[in-house]
A tleap script that builds the chain and sets N, CA, C and O, in Angstrom:
source leaprc.protein.ff14SB
mol = sequence {
  NMET LEU MET VAL VAL ALA ASN PRO ALA THR
  SER THR THR LEU ASN VAL ALA SER PRO ASP
  GLY GLY ARG VAL GLU MET ASP ALA MET SER
  ASP PRO ARG ASP GLU SER ARG TRP SER ALA
  ASP ASP LEU ILE THR MET GLY PHE ILE ASN
  THR PRO GLU LEU ALA ALA LEU LEU ASP ASN
  THR ALA VAL LEU ALA ASP LEU ASN HIE ASP
  ASN PHE ASP ALA ILE VAL VAL CYS GLY GLY
  GLN SER SER MET PHE GLY LEU ARG ASN ARG
  ARG SER VAL CYS ARG CGLU
}
set mol.1.N position { 13.867 15.256 9.929 }
set mol.1.CA position { 13.337 14.221 9.072 }
set mol.1.C position { 14.179 12.969 9.271 }
set mol.1.O position { 15.408 13.037 9.273 }
set mol.2.N position { 13.536 11.853 9.434 }
set mol.2.CA position { 14.208 10.565 9.552 }
set mol.2.C position { 13.917 9.756 8.306 }
set mol.2.O position { 12.759 9.535 7.955 }
set mol.3.N position { 14.956 9.320 7.650 }
set mol.3.CA position { 14.796 8.444 6.489 }
set mol.3.C position { 15.411 7.098 6.848 }
set mol.3.O position { 16.568 7.033 7.263 }
set mol.4.N position { 14.662 6.057 6.695 }
set mol.4.CA position { 15.131 4.716 6.999 }
set mol.4.C position { 15.314 3.977 5.690 }
set mol.4.O position { 14.401 3.928 4.866 }
set mol.5.N position { 16.490 3.403 5.496 }
set mol.5.CA position { 16.757 2.657 4.268 }
set mol.5.C position { 17.104 1.225 4.625 }
set mol.5.O position { 17.602 0.945 5.715 }
set mol.6.N position { 16.842 0.345 3.716 }
set mol.6.CA position { 17.130 -1.070 3.927 }
set mol.6.C position { 18.615 -1.326 3.750 }
set mol.6.O position { 19.301 -0.602 3.028 }
set mol.7.N position { 19.095 -2.340 4.402 }
set mol.7.CA position { 20.475 -2.775 4.223 }
set mol.7.C position { 20.609 -3.293 2.798 }
set mol.7.O position { 19.930 -4.252 2.430 }
set mol.8.N position { 21.475 -2.677 1.984 }
set mol.8.CA position { 21.575 -3.107 0.585 }
set mol.8.C position { 22.067 -4.538 0.420 }
set mol.8.O position { 21.924 -5.123 -0.653 }
set mol.9.N position { 22.645 -5.104 1.473 }
set mol.9.CA position { 23.105 -6.489 1.389 }
set mol.9.C position { 21.955 -7.467 1.572 }
set mol.9.O position { 22.100 -8.664 1.322 }
set mol.10.N position { 20.819 -6.955 2.007 }
set mol.10.CA position { 19.646 -7.792 2.235 }
set mol.10.C position { 18.600 -7.479 1.177 }
set mol.10.O position { 18.257 -6.318 0.950 }
set mol.11.N position { 18.110 -8.501 0.549 }
set mol.11.CA position { 17.085 -8.296 -0.473 }
set mol.11.C position { 15.771 -7.923 0.193 }
set mol.11.O position { 15.365 -8.541 1.177 }
set mol.12.N position { 15.121 -6.924 -0.340 }
set mol.12.CA position { 13.786 -6.576 0.138 }
set mol.12.C position { 12.796 -6.810 -0.991 }
set mol.12.O position { 13.054 -6.462 -2.143 }
set mol.13.N position { 11.687 -7.390 -0.654 }
set mol.13.CA position { 10.643 -7.670 -1.628 }
set mol.13.C position { 9.377 -6.962 -1.176 }
set mol.13.O position { 9.010 -7.012 -0.002 }
set mol.14.N position { 8.727 -6.315 -2.097 }
set mol.14.CA position { 7.477 -5.623 -1.803 }
set mol.14.C position { 6.320 -6.461 -2.315 }
set mol.14.O position { 6.250 -6.787 -3.500 }
set mol.15.N position { 5.418 -6.804 -1.416 }
set mol.15.CA position { 4.188 -7.502 -1.777 }
set mol.15.C position { 3.030 -6.559 -1.487 }
set mol.15.O position { 3.000 -5.916 -0.437 }
set mol.16.N position { 2.093 -6.474 -2.394 }
set mol.16.CA position { 0.923 -5.627 -2.188 }
set mol.16.C position { -0.298 -6.538 -2.176 }
set mol.16.O position { -0.523 -7.316 -3.103 }
set mol.17.N position { -1.082 -6.424 -1.102 }
set mol.17.CA position { -2.275 -7.261 -0.962 }
set mol.17.C position { -3.451 -6.381 -0.556 }
set mol.17.O position { -3.272 -5.278 -0.039 }
set mol.18.N position { -4.633 -6.879 -0.795 }
set mol.18.CA position { -5.858 -6.206 -0.363 }
set mol.18.C position { -6.840 -7.289 0.077 }
set mol.18.O position { -6.674 -8.451 -0.292 }
set mol.19.N position { -7.857 -6.932 0.856 }
set mol.19.CA position { -8.768 -7.956 1.364 }
set mol.19.C position { -9.367 -8.851 0.283 }
set mol.19.O position { -9.496 -10.058 0.489 }
set mol.20.N position { -9.731 -8.286 -0.855 }
set mol.20.CA position { -10.358 -9.070 -1.913 }
set mol.20.C position { -9.433 -9.368 -3.085 }
set mol.20.O position { -9.820 -10.087 -4.006 }
set mol.21.N position { -8.222 -8.828 -3.066 }
set mol.21.CA position { -7.307 -9.001 -4.195 }
set mol.21.C position { -7.757 -8.184 -5.390 }
set mol.21.O position { -8.815 -7.556 -5.366 }
set mol.22.N position { -6.951 -8.198 -6.426 }
set mol.22.CA position { -7.305 -7.478 -7.647 }
set mol.22.C position { -6.869 -6.025 -7.632 }
set mol.22.O position { -5.978 -5.639 -6.877 }
set mol.23.N position { -7.500 -5.233 -8.466 }
set mol.23.CA position { -7.133 -3.824 -8.645 }
set mol.23.C position { -7.600 -2.970 -7.461 }
set mol.23.O position { -8.728 -3.101 -6.986 }
set mol.24.N position { -6.714 -2.105 -7.005 }
set mol.24.CA position { -7.076 -1.115 -5.990 }
set mol.24.C position { -6.850 0.276 -6.582 }
set mol.24.O position { -5.929 0.488 -7.371 }
set mol.25.N position { -7.693 1.202 -6.194 }
set mol.25.CA position { -7.597 2.562 -6.718 }
set mol.25.C position { -7.537 3.548 -5.564 }
set mol.25.O position { -8.150 3.337 -4.518 }
set mol.26.N position { -6.797 4.619 -5.763 }
set mol.26.CA position { -6.732 5.650 -4.733 }
set mol.26.C position { -7.865 6.653 -4.933 }
set mol.26.O position { -8.358 6.848 -6.044 }
set mol.27.N position { -8.259 7.274 -3.840 }
set mol.27.CA position { -9.270 8.318 -3.939 }
set mol.27.C position { -8.617 9.598 -4.457 }
set mol.27.O position { -7.394 9.730 -4.430 }
set mol.28.N position { -9.423 10.523 -4.921 }
set mol.28.CA position { -8.908 11.750 -5.527 }
set mol.28.C position { -8.032 12.545 -4.566 }
set mol.28.O position { -7.029 13.122 -4.986 }
set mol.29.N position { -8.388 12.587 -3.299 }
set mol.29.CA position { -7.609 13.367 -2.334 }
set mol.29.C position { -6.212 12.788 -2.125 }
set mol.29.O position { -5.310 13.508 -1.698 }
set mol.30.N position { -6.018 11.516 -2.415 }
set mol.30.CA position { -4.708 10.885 -2.277 }
set mol.30.C position { -3.849 11.038 -3.518 }
set mol.30.O position { -2.658 10.725 -3.493 }
set mol.31.N position { -4.437 11.513 -4.594 }
set mol.31.CA position { -3.707 11.683 -5.853 }
set mol.31.C position { -3.038 13.056 -5.860 }
set mol.31.O position { -3.728 14.076 -5.857 }
set mol.32.N position { -1.701 13.096 -5.871 }
set mol.32.CA position { -1.000 14.383 -5.850 }
set mol.32.C position { -1.348 15.293 -7.023 }
set mol.32.O position { -1.100 16.497 -6.962 }
set mol.33.N position { -1.913 14.741 -8.082 }
set mol.33.CA position { -2.270 15.540 -9.256 }
set mol.33.C position { -3.666 16.145 -9.149 }
set mol.33.O position { -4.070 16.923 -10.013 }
set mol.34.N position { -4.410 15.793 -8.091 }
set mol.34.CA position { -5.772 16.289 -7.923 }
set mol.34.C position { -5.772 17.809 -7.763 }
set mol.34.O position { -4.874 18.370 -7.134 }
set mol.35.N position { -6.768 18.464 -8.326 }
set mol.35.CA position { -6.825 19.932 -8.300 }
set mol.35.C position { -6.931 20.504 -6.894 }
set mol.35.O position { -6.637 21.682 -6.690 }
set mol.36.N position { -7.344 19.697 -5.918 }
set mol.36.CA position { -7.407 20.173 -4.532 }
set mol.36.C position { -6.009 20.408 -3.959 }
set mol.36.O position { -5.843 21.197 -3.030 }
set mol.37.N position { -5.006 19.723 -4.513 }
set mol.37.CA position { -3.609 19.796 -4.081 }
set mol.37.C position { -3.423 19.296 -2.647 }
set mol.37.O position { -2.412 19.595 -2.012 }
set mol.38.N position { -4.390 18.539 -2.139 }
set mol.38.CA position { -4.332 18.003 -0.779 }
set mol.38.C position { -3.064 17.173 -0.570 }
set mol.38.O position { -2.440 17.264 0.487 }
set mol.39.N position { -2.679 16.381 -1.545 }
set mol.39.CA position { -1.498 15.518 -1.436 }
set mol.39.C position { -0.412 15.923 -2.427 }
set mol.39.O position { 0.366 15.080 -2.876 }
set mol.40.N position { -0.357 17.186 -2.764 }
set mol.40.CA position { 0.559 17.652 -3.814 }
set mol.40.C position { 2.025 17.347 -3.524 }
set mol.40.O position { 2.817 17.225 -4.459 }
set mol.41.N position { 2.404 17.221 -2.265 }
set mol.41.CA position { 3.801 16.970 -1.906 }
set mol.41.C position { 4.109 15.495 -1.673 }
set mol.41.O position { 5.190 15.163 -1.188 }
set mol.42.N position { 3.193 14.623 -2.004 }
set mol.42.CA position { 3.362 13.186 -1.761 }
set mol.42.C position { 4.222 12.561 -2.857 }
set mol.42.O position { 3.708 12.094 -3.873 }
set mol.43.N position { 5.528 12.557 -2.639 }
set mol.43.CA position { 6.464 12.036 -3.636 }
set mol.43.C position { 6.398 10.517 -3.769 }
set mol.43.O position { 6.675 9.981 -4.842 }
set mol.44.N position { 6.039 9.825 -2.705 }
set mol.44.CA position { 5.956 8.364 -2.780 }
set mol.44.C position { 4.830 7.952 -3.727 }
set mol.44.O position { 5.015 7.081 -4.576 }
set mol.45.N position { 3.677 8.573 -3.579 }
set mol.45.CA position { 2.565 8.253 -4.472 }
set mol.45.C position { 2.897 8.624 -5.906 }
set mol.45.O position { 2.566 7.877 -6.827 }
set mol.46.N position { 3.543 9.762 -6.112 }
set mol.46.CA position { 3.950 10.149 -7.467 }
set mol.46.C position { 4.903 9.115 -8.052 }
set mol.46.O position { 4.860 8.827 -9.249 }
set mol.47.N position { 5.762 8.558 -7.205 }
set mol.47.CA position { 6.657 7.505 -7.674 }
set mol.47.C position { 5.893 6.285 -8.148 }
set mol.47.O position { 6.224 5.712 -9.186 }
set mol.48.N position { 4.864 5.874 -7.396 }
set mol.48.CA position { 4.046 4.737 -7.818 }
set mol.48.C position { 3.314 5.038 -9.119 }
set mol.48.O position { 3.260 4.195 -10.014 }
set mol.49.N position { 2.757 6.229 -9.221 }
set mol.49.CA position { 1.997 6.601 -10.413 }
set mol.49.C position { 2.876 6.597 -11.654 }
set mol.49.O position { 2.447 6.162 -12.723 }
set mol.50.N position { 4.102 7.079 -11.514 }
set mol.50.CA position { 4.981 7.287 -12.667 }
set mol.50.C position { 5.984 6.177 -12.919 }
set mol.50.O position { 6.816 6.299 -13.819 }
set mol.51.N position { 5.931 5.103 -12.155 }
set mol.51.CA position { 6.818 3.964 -12.363 }
set mol.51.C position { 5.953 2.765 -12.747 }
set mol.51.O position { 5.268 2.202 -11.893 }
set mol.52.N position { 5.976 2.370 -14.017 }
set mol.52.CA position { 5.076 1.306 -14.476 }
set mol.52.C position { 5.149 0.029 -13.639 }
set mol.52.O position { 4.120 -0.597 -13.386 }
set mol.53.N position { 6.343 -0.364 -13.207 }
set mol.53.CA position { 6.470 -1.593 -12.413 }
set mol.53.C position { 5.753 -1.462 -11.070 }
set mol.53.O position { 5.165 -2.428 -10.583 }
set mol.54.N position { 5.799 -0.284 -10.479 }
set mol.54.CA position { 5.113 -0.076 -9.203 }
set mol.54.C position { 3.609 0.072 -9.403 }
set mol.54.O position { 2.820 -0.486 -8.640 }
set mol.55.N position { 3.216 0.815 -10.417 }
set mol.55.CA position { 1.785 0.975 -10.709 }
set mol.55.C position { 1.138 -0.382 -10.974 }
set mol.55.O position { -0.018 -0.604 -10.611 }
set mol.56.N position { 1.878 -1.283 -11.601 }
set mol.56.CA position { 1.349 -2.620 -11.901 }
set mol.56.C position { 1.040 -3.398 -10.623 }
set mol.56.O position { 0.154 -4.254 -10.624 }
set mol.57.N position { 1.761 -3.113 -9.527 }
set mol.57.CA position { 1.496 -3.796 -8.261 }
set mol.57.C position { 0.096 -3.489 -7.739 }
set mol.57.O position { -0.480 -4.288 -7.002 }
set mol.58.N position { -0.449 -2.342 -8.115 }
set mol.58.CA position { -1.779 -1.951 -7.658 }
set mol.58.C position { -2.886 -2.473 -8.566 }
set mol.58.O position { -4.065 -2.411 -8.217 }
set mol.59.N position { -2.502 -2.987 -9.726 }
set mol.59.CA position { -3.485 -3.512 -10.679 }
set mol.59.C position { -3.901 -4.942 -10.375 }
set mol.59.O position { -4.978 -5.377 -10.782 }
set mol.60.N position { -3.052 -5.677 -9.660 }
set mol.60.CA position { -3.336 -7.092 -9.411 }
set mol.60.C position { -2.811 -7.486 -8.035 }
set mol.60.O position { -1.845 -8.241 -7.924 }
set mol.61.N position { -3.453 -6.972 -6.989 }
set mol.61.CA position { -2.993 -7.270 -5.635 }
set mol.61.C position { -3.361 -8.696 -5.237 }
set mol.61.O position { -4.336 -9.270 -5.721 }
set mol.62.N position { -2.553 -9.243 -4.345 }
set mol.62.CA position { -2.826 -10.577 -3.807 }
set mol.62.C position { -4.008 -10.497 -2.839 }
set mol.62.O position { -4.297 -9.434 -2.288 }
set mol.63.N position { -4.677 -11.612 -2.639 }
set mol.63.CA position { -5.743 -11.701 -1.635 }
set mol.63.C position { -5.066 -11.834 -0.273 }
set mol.63.O position { -4.277 -12.755 -0.061 }
set mol.64.N position { -5.364 -10.937 0.635 }
set mol.64.CA position { -4.695 -10.898 1.924 }
set mol.64.C position { -4.768 -12.225 2.671 }
set mol.64.O position { -3.771 -12.655 3.250 }
set mol.65.N position { -5.910 -12.872 2.671 }
set mol.65.CA position { -6.084 -14.131 3.400 }
set mol.65.C position { -5.225 -15.258 2.838 }
set mol.65.O position { -5.000 -16.260 3.517 }
set mol.66.N position { -4.744 -15.108 1.610 }
set mol.66.CA position { -3.906 -16.143 1.000 }
set mol.66.C position { -2.448 -16.059 1.432 }
set mol.66.O position { -1.665 -16.959 1.131 }
set mol.67.N position { -2.071 -14.995 2.133 }
set mol.67.CA position { -0.684 -14.798 2.542 }
set mol.67.C position { -0.481 -15.242 3.981 }
set mol.67.O position { -1.382 -15.115 4.810 }
set mol.68.N position { 0.704 -15.763 4.278 }
set mol.68.CA position { 1.068 -16.124 5.641 }
set mol.68.C position { 1.772 -14.923 6.259 }
set mol.68.O position { 2.904 -14.613 5.888 }
set mol.69.N position { 1.126 -14.255 7.183 }
set mol.69.CA position { 1.675 -13.035 7.779 }
set mol.69.C position { 3.004 -13.283 8.471 }
set mol.69.O position { 3.806 -12.359 8.605 }
set mol.70.N position { 3.255 -14.508 8.915 }
set mol.70.CA position { 4.514 -14.823 9.592 }
set mol.70.C position { 5.709 -14.792 8.645 }
set mol.70.O position { 6.852 -14.802 9.103 }
set mol.71.N position { 5.474 -14.755 7.353 }
set mol.71.CA position { 6.564 -14.718 6.375 }
set mol.71.C position { 7.086 -13.304 6.121 }
set mol.71.O position { 7.977 -13.121 5.291 }
set mol.72.N position { 6.552 -12.312 6.814 }
set mol.72.CA position { 6.928 -10.925 6.564 }
set mol.72.C position { 7.577 -10.313 7.796 }
set mol.72.O position { 7.162 -10.570 8.926 }
set mol.73.N position { 8.602 -9.498 7.561 }
set mol.73.CA position { 9.259 -8.775 8.651 }
set mol.73.C position { 8.442 -7.566 9.082 }
set mol.73.O position { 8.500 -7.160 10.243 }
set mol.74.N position { 7.693 -6.997 8.174 }
set mol.74.CA position { 6.874 -5.823 8.480 }
set mol.74.C position { 5.623 -5.847 7.611 }
set mol.74.O position { 5.638 -6.318 6.474 }
set mol.75.N position { 4.557 -5.334 8.173 }
set mol.75.CA position { 3.305 -5.181 7.429 }
set mol.75.C position { 2.859 -3.737 7.605 }
set mol.75.O position { 2.693 -3.265 8.729 }
set mol.76.N position { 2.670 -3.049 6.508 }
set mol.76.CA position { 2.240 -1.654 6.531 }
set mol.76.C position { 0.832 -1.596 5.950 }
set mol.76.O position { 0.588 -2.054 4.834 }
set mol.77.N position { -0.081 -1.035 6.714 }
set mol.77.CA position { -1.454 -0.879 6.244 }
set mol.77.C position { -1.594 0.540 5.702 }
set mol.77.O position { -1.439 1.515 6.438 }
set mol.78.N position { -1.883 0.643 4.434 }
set mol.78.CA position { -2.006 1.945 3.765 }
set mol.78.C position { -3.475 2.287 3.574 }
set mol.78.O position { -4.340 1.412 3.613 }
set mol.79.N position { -3.740 3.545 3.370 }
set mol.79.CA position { -5.099 3.935 3.024 }
set mol.79.C position { -5.719 4.974 3.915 }
set mol.79.O position { -6.881 5.328 3.716 }
set mol.80.N position { -4.989 5.485 4.899 }
set mol.80.CA position { -5.519 6.569 5.725 }
set mol.80.C position { -6.826 6.210 6.407 }
set mol.80.O position { -6.946 5.142 7.007 }
set mol.81.N position { -7.804 7.098 6.317 }
set mol.81.CA position { -9.079 6.886 6.995 }
set mol.81.C position { -9.826 5.687 6.448 }
set mol.81.O position { -10.580 5.040 7.174 }
set mol.82.N position { -9.628 5.389 5.192 }
set mol.82.CA position { -10.281 4.216 4.617 }
set mol.82.C position { -9.873 2.958 5.373 }
set mol.82.O position { -10.703 2.090 5.641 }
set mol.83.N position { -8.604 2.865 5.711 }
set mol.83.CA position { -8.124 1.695 6.455 }
set mol.83.C position { -8.740 1.625 7.841 }
set mol.83.O position { -9.130 0.550 8.299 }
set mol.84.N position { -8.828 2.763 8.508 }
set mol.84.CA position { -9.358 2.776 9.873 }
set mol.84.C position { -10.800 2.305 9.936 }
set mol.84.O position { -11.189 1.614 10.877 }
set mol.85.N position { -11.581 2.667 8.957 }
set mol.85.CA position { -13.006 2.352 9.009 }
set mol.85.C position { -13.408 1.197 8.096 }
set mol.85.O position { -14.326 0.444 8.420 }
set mol.86.N position { -12.741 1.053 6.980 }
set mol.86.CA position { -13.115 0.035 6.013 }
set mol.86.C position { -12.547 -1.344 6.283 }
set mol.86.O position { -13.059 -2.344 5.779 }
set mol.87.N position { -11.482 -1.399 7.083 }
set mol.87.CA position { -10.830 -2.691 7.310 }
set mol.87.C position { -11.004 -3.232 8.720 }
set mol.87.O position { -10.627 -4.373 8.984 }
set mol.88.N position { -11.557 -2.457 9.620 }
set mol.88.CA position { -11.566 -2.858 11.029 }
set mol.88.C position { -12.337 -4.137 11.305 }
set mol.88.O position { -12.025 -4.832 12.272 }
set mol.89.N position { -13.320 -4.471 10.504 }
set mol.89.CA position { -14.093 -5.693 10.726 }
set mol.89.C position { -13.738 -6.811 9.751 }
set mol.89.O position { -14.424 -7.832 9.700 }
set mol.90.N position { -12.681 -6.625 8.986 }
set mol.90.CA position { -12.266 -7.651 8.022 }
set mol.90.C position { -11.404 -8.687 8.730 }
set mol.90.O position { -10.333 -8.357 9.240 }
set mol.91.N position { -11.853 -9.922 8.767 }
set mol.91.CA position { -11.126 -10.983 9.467 }
set mol.91.C position { -9.725 -11.191 8.901 }
set mol.91.O position { -8.812 -11.558 9.640 }
set mol.92.N position { -9.543 -10.965 7.613 }
set mol.92.CA position { -8.231 -11.184 7.007 }
set mol.92.C position { -7.214 -10.135 7.444 }
set mol.92.O position { -6.014 -10.311 7.234 }
set mol.93.N position { -7.682 -9.048 8.049 }
set mol.93.CA position { -6.785 -7.979 8.484 }
set mol.93.C position { -6.484 -8.082 9.975 }
set mol.93.O position { -5.375 -7.765 10.405 }
set mol.94.N position { -7.450 -8.519 10.760 }
set mol.94.CA position { -7.321 -8.542 12.215 }
set mol.94.C position { -6.782 -9.872 12.714 }
set mol.94.O position { -7.083 -10.934 12.169 }
set mol.95.N position { -5.975 -9.784 13.767 }
set mol.95.CA position { -5.510 -10.995 14.447 }
set mol.95.C position { -6.371 -11.211 15.670 }
set mol.95.O position { -6.741 -10.262 16.361 }
set mol.96.N position { -6.684 -12.449 15.927 }
set mol.96.CA position { -7.512 -12.740 17.106 }
set mol.96.C position { -6.648 -13.257 18.216 }
set mol.96.O position { -7.151 -13.562 19.298 }
savepdb mol mol.pdb
quit
């Protein structure tokens, strides 16, 4: 297992954005509490669910097109299969 941590001397800021902005919701299979137990070991998602400050980031996401991608050191696209199929034709996600 490889765990990568940020340099504590460097401030890291988490920004959450979506193509249309606003509230985003996870599907049942991504919820570790779902009776299917498909994601039962997903500690990161459980952390978001159980930490009010993190959960709030998903309630009011920024509009992706309003952000300057050059201002970020890394961009992580979340969402599994939804991202692969739901975002592929979104101009705000793709670079030309």
